[in-house]
C-alpha positions in Angstrom: 4.5 -22.0 -30.4 4.5 -18.5 -29.2 7.7 -17.2 -27.7 6.6 -13.7 -26.5 3.8 -12.5 -24.3 2.5 -10.3 -27.0 2.0 -13.3 -29.3 0.4 -15.2 -26.5 -2.1 -12.5 -25.8 -2.8 -12.0 -29.5 -3.7 -15.7 -29.8 -6.1 -15.6 -26.8 -9.9 -15.6 -27.6 -12.0 -12.7 -26.5 -13.2 -14.7 -23.5 -9.7 -15.3 -22.3 -8.8 -11.6 -22.7 -11.9 -10.6 -20.8 -10.9 -12.9 -17.9 -7.4 -11.4 -17.8 -8.7 -7.9 -17.8 -11.2 -8.6 -15.0 -8.3 -10.0 -12.9 -6.0 -7.1 -13.8 -8.0 -4.1 -14.8 -4.9 -1.9 -14.5 -3.7 -3.3 -17.8 -6.4 -1.3 -19.8 -6.4 2.0 -17.9 -5.9 3.7 -20.2 -6.5 1.2 -23.1 -3.3 0.2 -24.8 -2.8 0.8 -28.4 -2.0 -2.8 -29.4 -1.0 -6.2 -28.0 2.7 -5.2 -27.9 1.7 -2.3 -25.6 -0.6 -4.6 -23.6 2.3 -7.1 -23.1 4.7 -4.3 -22.2 2.3 -3.1 -19.5 1.6 -6.6 -18.2 5.4 -7.2 -17.8 6.1 -4.0 -16.1 7.5 -4.2 -12.5 4.5 -2.3 -11.0 1.9 -4.3 -12.8 3.5 -7.7 -12.0 3.9 -6.7 -8.3 0.2 -5.8 -8.1 -0.8 -9.1 -9.7 1.3 -11.1 -7.3 -0.1 -9.2 -4.3 -3.4 -10.9 -4.9 -2.1 -14.5 -5.0 -2.1 -16.9 -2.1 0.8 -18.6 -0.4 0.5 -21.9 -2.3 0.3 -20.2 -5.7 3.4 -18.2 -4.9 5.2 -21.4 -3.8 4.3 -23.0 -7.2 5.6 -19.9 -9.0 8.9 -20.3 -7.1 8.9 -23.9 -8.3 8.5 -22.8 -11.9 11.4 -20.3 -11.4 13.6 -23.0 -9.8 13.0 -25.6 -12.5 13.7 -23.3 -15.4 16.1 -24.6 -18.1 17.1 -21.7 -20.2 13.9 -19.6 -20.4 11.2 -22.2 -19.9 10.0 -24.7 -17.3 7.5 -27.4 -17.6 4.5 -28.6 -15.6 6.0 -32.1 -15.3 9.2 -30.7 -13.7 7.1 -28.9 -11.1 5.0 -32.0 -10.5 8.2 -34.1 -9.9 9.4 -31.5 -7.5 6.1 -31.3 -5.5 5.4 -35.1 -5.4 7.5 -35.7 -2.3 5.5 -33.1 -0.4 2.3 -35.1 -1.0 0.4 -32.4 -2.8 -2.2 -33.5 -5.3 -1.2 -33.0 -9.0 -4.6 -31.4 -9.7 -3.9 -28.7 -7.1 -0.5 -28.0 -8.6 -2.0 -27.7 -12.1 -4.7 -25.4 -10.8 -2.1 -23.1 -9.3 -0.2 -23.0 -12.6 -3.5 -22.3 -14.5 -4.1 -19.4 -12.1 -0.7 -18.0 -12.8 -1.5 -18.2 -16.5 -4.9 -16.5 -16.0 -3.0 -13.6 -14.5 -0.5 -13.6 -17.4 2.3 -14.0 -14.9 3.2 -17.3 -16.7 2.2 -18.4 -20.2 2.9 -21.1 -22.7 2.0 -24.8 -23.0 2.7 -27.4 -20.4 6.1 -28.5 -21.8 7.4 -24.9 -22.2 6.0 -22.6 -19.5 7.5 -19.1 -19.5 7.5 -16.6 -16.7 7.4 -12.9 -17.4 10.7 -11.2 -16.6 9.6 -8.8 -13.9 8.8 -11.7 -11.6 12.4 -12.1 -10.9 12.7 -8.4 -10.1 9.8 -8.3 -7.6 10.3 -11.7 -6.0 13.1 -13.0 -3.8 16.3 -13.6 -5.7 16.4 -17.1 -4.1 13.5 -19.2 -5.5 12.2 -21.7 -2.9 14.6 -20.2 -0.4 17.5 -22.0 -2.0 20.9 -20.4 -2.5 23.5 -20.7 -5.2 25.5 -23.9 -6.0 28.5 -24.5 -3.7 31.0 -24.6 -6.6 29.8 -21.1 -7.6 30.3 -19.8 -4.1 33.5 -21.4 -3.0 35.7 -24.2 -4.4 36.2 -25.7 -0.9 32.4 -25.8 -0.4 32.1 -27.4 -3.8 34.5 -30.1 -2.8 32.7 -30.8 0.4 29.3 -31.3 -1.2 30.8 -33.6 -3.9 31.6 -36.0 -1.1 28.2 -37.2 0.1 29.6 -39.2 3.0 31.9 -36.5 4.2 29.1 -33.9 4.0 26.9 -36.2 6.1 29.6 -36.7 8.8 30.2 -32.9 8.9 26.5 -32.2 9.4 26.3 -34.8 12.2 29.3 -33.3 14.0 27.7 -29.8 14.0 27.0 -28.5 17.6 23.4 -27.8 18.4 23.8 -24.0 18.1 25.4 -24.4 14.6 22.8 -26.9 13.5 20.1 -24.4 14.5 21.7 -21.8 12.2 21.7 -24.4 9.4 18.1 -25.3 9.9 17.1 -21.6 9.9 18.9 -20.9 6.6 17.7 -24.1 5.1 14.1 -23.0 5.6 15.0 -19.9 3.5 16.2 -17.4 2.7 19.6 -18.9 2.5 21.5 -15.6 3.3 21.9 -14.4 6.8 23.4 -11.3 8.3 26.0 -11.7 11.1 28.3 -9.4 13.1 31.8 -9.0 11.6 33.3 -10.2 14.9 31.6 -13.6 14.6 33.5 -14.2 11.3 36.9 -13.4 12.6 39.4 -16.3 12.8 39.5 -17.8 16.3 35.9 -16.8 17.1 33.9 -19.4 19.0 30.6 -18.4 17.4 28.6 -21.2 15.7 28.7 -19.2 12.4 32.5 -19.3 12.4 32.4 -23.1 13.1 30.2 -23.5 10.0 32.4 -21.2 7.8 35.6 -23.1 8.8 34.0 -26.4 7.7 32.6 -24.8 4.5 29.0 -25.5 5.4 28.5 -21.8 5.1 30.2 -19.4 2.7 31.1 -15.9 3.7 29.8 -13.5 1.0 30.8 -10.2 2.7 31.9 -8.7 5.9 28.6 -9.4 7.6 26.8 -12.0 5.5 26.9 -15.8 4.9 25.1 -18.0 2.4 24.1 -21.6 2.6 24.8 -23.6 -0.7 21.9 -25.1 -2.4 23.2 -28.7 -2.1 23.4 -28.5 1.7 19.9 -27.0 1.8 18.5 -30.0 -0.2 20.2 -32.4 2.2 18.7 -30.7 5.2 15.2 -30.7 3.5 15.3 -34.4 2.7 12.3 -35.1 4.9 10.1 -32.4 3.5 11.4 -32.6 0.0 13.2 -30.0 -2.2 10.4 -27.5 -1.9 10.3 -27.6 1.9 7.1 -27.2 3.7 4.2 -26.4 1.3 1.0 -24.7 2.3 -1.8 -25.8 -0.1 -4.5 -25.0 2.5 -5.0 -21.9 4.7 -4.3 -22.4 8.4 -7.1 -24.1 10.3 -9.5 -21.8 12.3 -11.2 -22.5 15.5 -14.7 -21.3 14.7 -17.1 -21.9 17.6 -20.7 -22.1 16.4 -23.4 -19.8 17.8 -27.0 -19.5 16.9 -27.1 -17.0 14.0 -30.1 -15.3 15.5 -28.0 -14.6 18.6 -25.2 -13.1 16.5 -27.8 -10.9 14.7 -29.4 -9.7 18.0 -26.0 -8.7 19.3 -25.2 -6.8 16.2 -28.6 -5.1 16.1 -28.1 -3.9 19.7 -24.8 -2.3 18.6 -26.6 -0.7 15.6 -28.9 1.1 18.0 -25.9 2.3 20.0 -24.0 3.4 16.9 -26.9 5.5 15.5 -27.6 7.1 19.0 -23.9 7.9 19.5 -23.6 9.4 16.0 -26.6 11.6 16.6 -25.4 12.7 20.0 -21.9 13.5 18.6 -23.2 15.6 15.8 -25.7 17.4 18.0 -22.9 18.2 20.5 -20.7 19.6 17.7 -23.6 21.7 16.4 -24.3 23.2 19.8 -20.7 24.4 20.2 -18.8 24.1 16.9 -15.1 23.4 17.4 -12.4 25.1 15.4 -10.6 23.3 12.6 -6.9 23.0 13.3 -4.4 24.6 10.9 -3.3 21.0 10.1 -6.9 20.2 9.1 -7.9 18.0 12.0 -9.9 18.1 15.2 -8.2 19.1 18.5 -7.3 16.5 21.1 -9.2 18.4 23.9 -12.4 18.5 21.8 -12.1 14.8 21.1 -11.7 14.0 24.8 -14.7 16.2 25.6 -16.9 14.5 23.0 -15.8 11.1 24.4 -17.2 12.0 27.8 -20.4 13.5 26.3 -21.1 10.5 24.0 -20.0 7.9 26.6 -17.5 5.9 24.5 -13.7 5.7 24.7 -11.5 8.2 22.7 -10.6 5.7 20.0 -14.3 4.9 19.3 -15.1 8.6 19.3 -12.4 9.2 16.7 -13.9 6.5 14.6 -17.3 8.0 15.0 -16.0 11.5 14.0 -14.4 10.0 10.9 -17.5 8.1 9.8 -20.0 11.0 10.2 -17.6 13.3 8.3 -17.0 10.8 5.5 -20.8 10.3 5.3 -21.3 14.0 4.7 -23.1 14.6 8.0 -20.3 16.9 9.4 -18.7 19.6 7.4 -16.7 22.8 7.7 -17.7 26.5 7.5 -15.2 29.4 7.2 -15.9 32.0 9.9 -12.9 34.3 9.3 -12.0 34.8 5.6 -9.0 37.0 6.5 -7.3 34.5 8.8 -8.9 31.5 7.0 -10.4 30.1 10.2 -13.1 27.4 10.0 -15.3 25.4 12.4 -16.9 22.0 12.1 -20.7 22.1 11.7 -23.4 19.6 10.9 -24.5 19.7 7.3 -27.9 19.8 5.6 -27.5 16.1 4.9 -27.6 15.5 8.6 -31.1 16.8 8.8 -32.2 14.4 6.1 -30.3 11.5 7.7 -31.9 12.2 11.1 -35.4 12.0 9.6 -34.8 8.4 8.3 -35.4 5.2 10.2 -32.7 3.6 12.2 -32.0 0.9 9.6 -31.5 3.5 6.9 -29.3 5.6 9.1 -27.1 2.6 10.0 -26.9 1.6 6.4 -25.4 4.9 5.4 -22.9 4.8 8.2 -21.9 1.2 7.5 -21.4 1.7 3.8 -19.4 4.8 4.6 -17.1 2.9 6.9 -16.6 0.1 4.4 -15.6 2.5 1.6 -13.9 5.4 3.3 -10.1 5.7 2.9 -9.5 6.7 6.5 -7.7 4.8 9.2 -9.2 6.0 12.5 -7.1 3.5 14.5 -4.0 5.7 13.9 -5.5 8.6 15.9 -3.2 9.3 18.9 -0.2 7.6 17.3 2.9 9.6 16.3 3.7 10.6 12.7 7.2 10.6 11.1 7.9 13.9 12.8 6.9 12.5 16.2 3.7 14.6 16.4 0.4 13.1 17.5 -2.1 12.3 14.8 -5.4 14.0 15.3 -8.9 12.9 14.1 -9.8 14.2 10.6 -6.1 15.0 9.9 -4.8 14.3 6.4 -2.2 11.8 7.8 -5.1 9.3 8.4 -5.6 8.8 4.7 -4.9 5.2 3.7 -6.0 4.2 0.1 -5.8 0.5 0.9 -8.1 0.7 4.0 -11.4 -0.3 2.2 -9.9 -3.4 0.6 -8.4 -4.3 4.0 -11.7 -4.1 5.8 -13.5 -6.1 3.1 -10.8 -8.8 3.1 -11.0 -9.2 6.9 -14.8 -9.5 6.8 -14.7 -11.8 3.8 -12.8 -14.3 6.0 -15.8 -14.3 8.4 -18.2 -14.4 5.4 -16.6 -17.6 4.2 -17.5 -19.3 7.5 -21.0 -20.9 8.0 -23.6 -18.5 9.4 -23.3 -18.1 13.2 -19.6 -19.2 13.2 -17.3 -17.0 15.2 -13.5 -16.5 14.9 -10.7 -14.9 16.9 -9.1 -11.9 15.4 -5.6 -13.5 15.4 -7.0 -16.5 13.4 -8.5 -14.1 10.8 -5.0 -12.4 10.5 -3.4 -15.8 9.9 -5.9 -16.7 7.1 -5.3 -13.4 5.4 -1.6 -13.9 5.7 -2.1 -17.1 3.7 -4.4 -15.5 1.2 -2.2 -12.5 0.4 1.2 -13.0 2.1 2.7 -10.1 0.1 0.2 -7.7 1.6 0.1 -8.8 5.2 3.0 -7.3 7.2 3.3 -6.6 10.9 1.7 -3.1 10.5 -1.0 -4.5 8.2 -1.8 -7.2 10.8 -2.5 -4.6 13.4 -4.7 -2.8 10.9 -6.7 -6.0 10.2 -7.3 -6.5 13.9 -8.4 -2.8 14.2 -10.7 -3.3 11.3 -12.4 -6.2 13.0 -12.8 -4.2 16.2 -14.3 -1.3 14.2 -16.7 -3.8 12.5 -18.0 -4.8 15.9 -18.4 -1.1 16.9 -20.3 -0.4 13.6 -22.6 -3.4 14.3 -21.6 -5.6 11.3 -20.4 -8.4 13.7 -21.6 -9.8 17.0 -19.7 -12.1 19.3 -16.9 -12.1 16.6 -19.2 -13.5 14.0 -20.6 -11.8 10.9 -24.2 -10.9 11.1 -26.7 -12.0 8.5 -27.4 -8.4 7.3 -23.6 -7.8 7.4 -23.1 -10.7 5.1 -25.7 -9.4 2.7 -24.2 -5.9 2.7 -20.8 -7.3 1.6 -22.6 -9.1 -1.2 -24.3 -5.9 -2.2 -21.0 -4.0 -2.3 -19.3 -6.8 -4.3 -22.1 -6.7 -6.9 -22.4 -2.9 -7.1 -25.9 -3.0 -5.7 -24.8 -0.1 -3.4 -23.7 3.1 -5.0 -20.9 4.6 -3.0 -22.1 8.1 -3.9 -25.7 7.3 -3.1 -25.6 4.5 -0.6 -29.2 4.9 0.5 -30.7 5.1 -3.0 -32.0 8.6 -2.4 -31.9 9.3 -6.1 -33.8 6.2 -7.0 -37.6 6.3 -7.8 -38.3 4.4 -4.6 -36.7 7.2 -2.5 -35.6 5.9 0.8 -37.5 2.5 0.6 -35.5 -0.1 2.5 -34.0 -2.9 0.4 -31.5 -5.7 0.9 -29.4 -5.5 4.1 -31.2 -2.4 5.4 -34.6 -4.1 5.1 -33.3 -7.3 6.8 -31.8 -5.2 9.6 -35.1 -3.4 10.0 -36.8 -6.7 10.8 -34.4 -7.3 13.6 -34.7 -3.9 15.3 -37.5 -3.0 17.7 -40.2 -1.1 16.0 -40.2 2.7 16.6 -42.5 3.7 19.3 -44.8 6.7 19.4 -45.5 6.7 23.1 -43.7 7.0 26.5 -44.2 5.9 30.1 -44.3 8.8 32.6 -43.1 8.1 36.1 -43.8 9.9 39.4 -40.3 11.2 39.7 -40.8 13.1 36.4 -38.7 10.7 34.4 -39.8 9.6 31.0 -39.2 6.0 29.8 -39.2 5.4 26.1 -39.9 1.6 25.5 -38.0 1.4 22.2 -36.4 3.7 19.6 -38.6 6.8 19.3 -40.0 7.7 16.0 -38.6 11.0 14.6 -41.6 13.1 15.7 -41.5 11.8 19.3 -37.7 12.2 19.4 -38.0 15.9 18.5 -40.6 16.4 21.2 -38.6 14.6 23.8 -35.4 16.6 22.9 -37.3 19.8 23.7 -39.4 18.7 26.7 -36.8 16.6 28.6 -33.1 16.0 29.2 -31.7 12.6 28.0 -30.1 10.6 30.8 -29.6 7.4 29.0 -30.7 5.7 25.8 -34.3 5.2 26.9 -34.7 7.6 29.8 -35.5 11.4 29.8 -36.2 13.7 32.7 -38.5 16.7 32.8 -37.4 19.6 34.9 -38.4 23.2 35.4 -35.8 24.3 32.9 -37.0 21.9 30.2 -40.6 23.1 30.7 -39.5 26.7 30.4 -37.5 25.7 27.3 -40.7 24.3 25.8 -42.7 27.4 26.7 -39.9 29.6 25.1 -40.3 27.6 21.9 -44.0 28.6 21.6 -45.8 25.8 23.4 -48.6 26.8 25.8 -49.5 25.0 29.0 -52.5 23.4 27.2 -50.3 22.3 24.4 -47.9 20.5 26.8 -50.8 18.9 28.7 -52.3 17.6 25.4 -48.9 16.4 24.3 -48.2 14.4 27.4 -51.8 13.0 27.4 -51.4 11.9 23.8 -47.9 10.4 24.2 -48.0 8.8 27.6 -49.4 5.3 28.2 -49.4 5.9 31.9 -51.3 8.7 33.8 -49.6 12.0 33.9 -48.2 12.6 37.4 -50.0 15.3 39.3 -46.6 16.9 40.2 -45.8 17.3 36.5 -49.2 18.9 35.9 -48.6 21.4 38.7 -45.0 22.1 37.4 -46.3 23.0 34.0 -49.1 25.1 35.2 -46.8 26.9 37.7 -44.2 27.6 35.1 -46.8 28.7 32.5 -48.4 31.1 35.1 -45.0 32.8 35.7 -43.8 32.5 32.1 -44.1 35.8 30.3 -45.0 37.8 33.5 -41.7 39.6 33.0 -40.5 41.0 29.6 -37.0 41.8 28.4 -36.3 44.2 25.5 -33.5 46.4 24.4 -32.6 49.8 25.8 -29.7 48.4 25.4 -32.3 46.2 27.3 -35.3 46.7 29.6 -37.5 44.7 31.9 -41.2 45.4 32.1 -44.0 43.7 34.0 -47.6 44.5 34.9 -46.7 43.3 38.4 -45.1 46.3 40.1 -44.2 44.3 43.2 -42.2 41.9 41.0 -40.4 44.8 39.4 -39.5 46.1 42.9 -38.3 42.7 43.9 -36.0 42.5 40.9 -34.6 45.9 41.6 -33.9 45.1 45.2 -32.3 41.7 44.4 -28.6 41.9 45.3 -27.7 39.1 42.9 -28.7 41.4 40.0 -26.8 44.5 41.2 -24.0 43.9 38.5 -26.7 44.6 35.8 -27.0 48.2 37.0 -30.8 48.2 36.7 -32.6 51.5 36.7 -36.3 52.1 37.3 -37.9 54.2 34.5 -41.4 53.6 35.7 -43.2 51.5 38.3 -43.4 48.7 35.8 -40.1 49.2 33.7 -36.4 48.7 34.5 -33.6 49.3 32.0 -30.0 48.0 31.8 -26.9 48.8 29.7 -26.4 45.0 29.0 -27.7 43.2 26.0 -31.1 41.4 26.2 -29.4 38.1 26.1 -27.2 38.9 29.0 -30.1 40.2 31.0 -32.2 37.1 30.2 -29.4 34.8 31.4 -28.9 36.8 34.6 -32.6 36.8 35.5 -33.0 33.1 34.9 -29.9 32.3 37.0 -31.5 34.3 39.8 -34.7 32.2 39.5 -37.0 34.5 37.5 -38.9 33.4 34.4 -38.6 36.3 31.9 -39.5 36.2 28.2 -37.9 38.2 25.5 -40.0 40.5 23.3 -39.4 42.3 20.1 -40.0 46.0 19.3 -43.7 45.4 18.9 -44.1 43.8 22.2 -44.6 40.3 20.8 -42.8 37.4 22.5 -39.7 36.1 20.7 -39.7 32.3 20.3 -36.5 30.9 21.7 -36.1 27.9 19.5 -32.3 27.9 18.8 -31.1 28.7 15.3 -29.4 25.7 13.7 -26.2 26.4 11.8 -25.3 24.1 9.0 -22.0 23.9 7.0 -21.0 22.3 3.7 -19.7 18.8 3.7 -16.0 18.1 3.4 -14.8 17.2 -0.1 -15.5 13.5 -0.7 -12.1 12.9 -2.3 -10.5 13.1 1.1 -12.4 10.0 2.2 -13.3 7.9 -0.9 -10.5 6.5 -2.9 -8.9 3.4 -4.2 -5.5 1.8 -3.7 -4.5 2.6 -7.3 -6.3 3.8 -10.4 -7.4 0.3 -11.3 -8.3 -1.1 -7.9 -11.9 -1.8 -7.4 -12.7 -1.1 -11.0 -15.4 -3.3 -12.5 -15.7 -3.2 -16.2 -19.0 -4.3 -17.8 -19.0 -7.0 -20.5 -19.9 -4.5 -23.3 -17.1 -2.1 -22.2 -14.6 -5.0 -22.1 -15.7 -6.1 -25.5 -15.1 -2.5 -26.8 -11.6 -2.3 -25.2 -10.6 -5.7 -26.7 -11.9 -4.6 -30.1 -9.9 -1.4 -29.9 -6.8 -3.3 -29.0 -7.3 -5.8 -31.9 -7.8 -2.9 -34.4 -4.8 -1.1 -33.1 -2.7 -4.2 -33.4 -3.9 -4.8 -37.0 -3.0 -1.2 -37.9 0.5 -1.7 -36.3 1.1 -4.8 -38.3 0.2 -3.0 -41.5 2.6 -0.2 -40.5 5.4 -2.7 -40.1 5.0 -3.7 -43.7 5.5 0.0 -44.7 8.9 1.5 -45.5 11.0 1.5 -42.3 12.4 4.6 -40.7 15.5 3.2 -39.0 17.7 0.3 -40.1 20.2 -1.6 -38.1 22.4 -4.4 -39.5 19.9 -5.0 -42.3 16.8 -5.3 -40.1 14.4 -2.8 -38.7 11.5 -2.0 -36.4 8.8 0.5 -37.0 7.2 0.7 -33.6 8.7 2.3 -30.5 6.6 0.0 -28.3 7.9 -3.1 -30.2 11.5 -1.8 -29.8 10.9 -1.7 -26.0 9.6 -5.3 -26.1 12.7 -6.4 -28.0 14.9 -4.8 -25.4 13.1 -6.5 -22.6 13.5 -9.8 -24.2 17.2 -9.2 -24.8 17.5 -8.2 -21.2 15.9 -11.5 -20.1 17.9 -13.6 -22.5 21.1 -11.6 -21.9 21.7 -11.4 -25.6 23.0 -8.5 -27.8 20.8 -6.2 -29.7 21.1 -3.4 -32.3 19.7 -0.2 -30.9 18.7 2.7 -33.1 18.5 6.0 -31.3 18.6 9.8 -31.8 21.9 11.2 -30.3 22.4 14.5 -28.6 22.9 16.3 -31.9 19.6 15.0 -33.3 21.3 12.6 -35.7 20.3 8.9 -36.1 22.8 6.4 -34.9 22.9 2.7 -34.0 25.0 0.6 -31.7 25.4 -3.1 -30.9 25.0 -3.6 -27.1 24.1 -6.0 -24.4 21.3 -4.6 -22.1 22.1 -4.5 -18.4 19.1 -2.9 -16.9 16.0 -0.9 -18.0 14.0 1.4 -15.7 13.2 4.9 -14.7 13.1 6.0 -18.4 16.6 4.8 -19.2 18.3 1.8 -20.8 21.7 0.8 -19.5 23.7 -1.4 -21.9 27.3 -2.6 -22.3 29.2 -2.3 -25.6 31.4 -5.4 -25.4 33.8 -4.1 -28.1 34.7 -1.0 -26.2 33.9 -2.4 -22.7 31.9 0.8 -22.0 28.6 1.2 -20.3 26.2 3.4 -22.3 22.9 5.0 -21.1 20.1 5.6 -23.5 16.9 7.6 -22.8 14.0 5.3 -23.8 12.1 8.1 -25.5 15.1 8.6 -27.9 15.2 4.9 -28.9 13.6 4.5 -32.3 14.4 0.8 -33.1 15.7 -2.4 -31.6 16.7 -5.5 -33.5 18.2 -8.7 -32.1 21.7 -9.6 -33.4 21.6 -12.1 -36.2 23.4 -15.4 -36.0 
């Protein structure tokens, strides 16, 4: 029979070790040297807390039952079954929970002698099952009361309603309550004082009371010693909808998400905002973008975070001396914009699922009572990706088309991982579900079919977080999986428009990239599917190099309805006037073959601030720049064209600025070095082989001459010494400690360990009644006291 975790791990087959490492990959990052080191790491406080964080409520209740039924250092499965039988829980479910604890190496050993690793008592409640200490240990008078069963029953029946409510609250656990000192003073009429006077509660300080375990068990007689168990998650009301209806709702939001993301980045590119010294985006800019895009500020903040994390938005330094930067679209944005809607959504959705940013915190106050801005470093939350996936997984476990309220999802998550779900985390889960609806993964509070497939892809590593679209694959941007499924739900891109008599342009579906670029130049977007052609947009097209014939041909080719005659006249009229006036630099000049037009401009009072001077019948000069002169003439209603030094017209297509993306480390991350790590089977086999070889070498070394002796016994491994100390701490036994003192000399001392942590061992020398502190790195050996 194995008595230590190291022996238990050493006896496991390779398959069992692989299962353990898959559940707790942090144990092999970096790979331990031998099984003693692996056991030491598995029993550390941090590793045990991380393992318990992933266990559900029922498994933790069974762990408490093992702790409560311990006799010495071991418990048994039969003792736990006897304790859970009154609660009506099936024995198979109890055994399955214990097996799960064994698979996590939180418990180990055969059914008659199950051991629990020591750090469990450190990270869990000091009151297993919510039960306090024995009455005799707390107070002799309380011990006398509980020894008289009839007297205890009469006292409980005599308790006033307020006092009985206090007892029921403490009986449910934990058994310790905090009260005001005044309520414990003699003569107080508080229900707590009534209970203390009758020894139903025991005062354990100026402001705390404790309920003895015997009284708790009497109060729990209906539910059993364990109290209320929770073998199943709370029921959910899941109204059923047609899965196709849920998919259509999600697909509609996908179109909105992609359109809003494109509008946001284009707006930022037109007038790049400055990066705050704190690293975020200003509140005024966020509000302005919210009005421009047409969504609320919280959704705009989420959109900003997603496009930045996806690499579509970056920063560029504009002043190296003062280190000032602005936000700019990146080159990746141009590639993203050229893709189809499904591929564009896929990148945004994967980014949202994997980014370590909590956009829901934008607008809240930090610890210094300052508002948190979008893109600020304070929004980094390493656990955000796991939280989003956990919330969506609850929906994924429901049948297709089933919907669920957000509060119900929080309750199920609180059962699945009670140590992780706190009040703040509950708000984060609800925010994650709201963001999932905004991203288009859910519709009518139900998970879409393509959203379900995307979660499966992420779980199976089909999607590469660094290359979510598969751009580096031989297939290029070919749609696969969830993106291909979504593409079948979206309306097909259209290559035509419907021209109306009022010069509006209706796009009967998402425009293909070529049509979208033409519409952006030729019209002004009024809604998702409506553009409007005006004199300014026609001039803008002519400035970009189109001729009147080009525009007529473009409209004839793209429109499925006749081109309105008013639009034809507008284009011809603007083309006839376009270029009739030229602007150059004198600082700048205006020239035209139409001398009457030059005279009209010179006499125009609106242009007097330009200080125009007539050099010739067809030439005017100005001290202002050509750009300023162009703007002034256009504001006055003239259609000038800029020309260069050779007299050629300068095309006015705006120059697009692009900046480098932000560092990806600010957005991608994991909760800890091992979270989210998936080790392949060959790599697992290599790690296990390395541990077994290291363990064999350590056993050979233990047979070699020892370096430190203590009371006739010795240890040769510092790691094994730490394991001996941990066992002595759990067993509360004495141990010989060999160490290097302050003068560099070897010494030994017989002590009883009190605590070990933060790099130090604190132990009591019972012979001198002194407490000694040893640095762990100076300890060379540890041997249990013999006999």
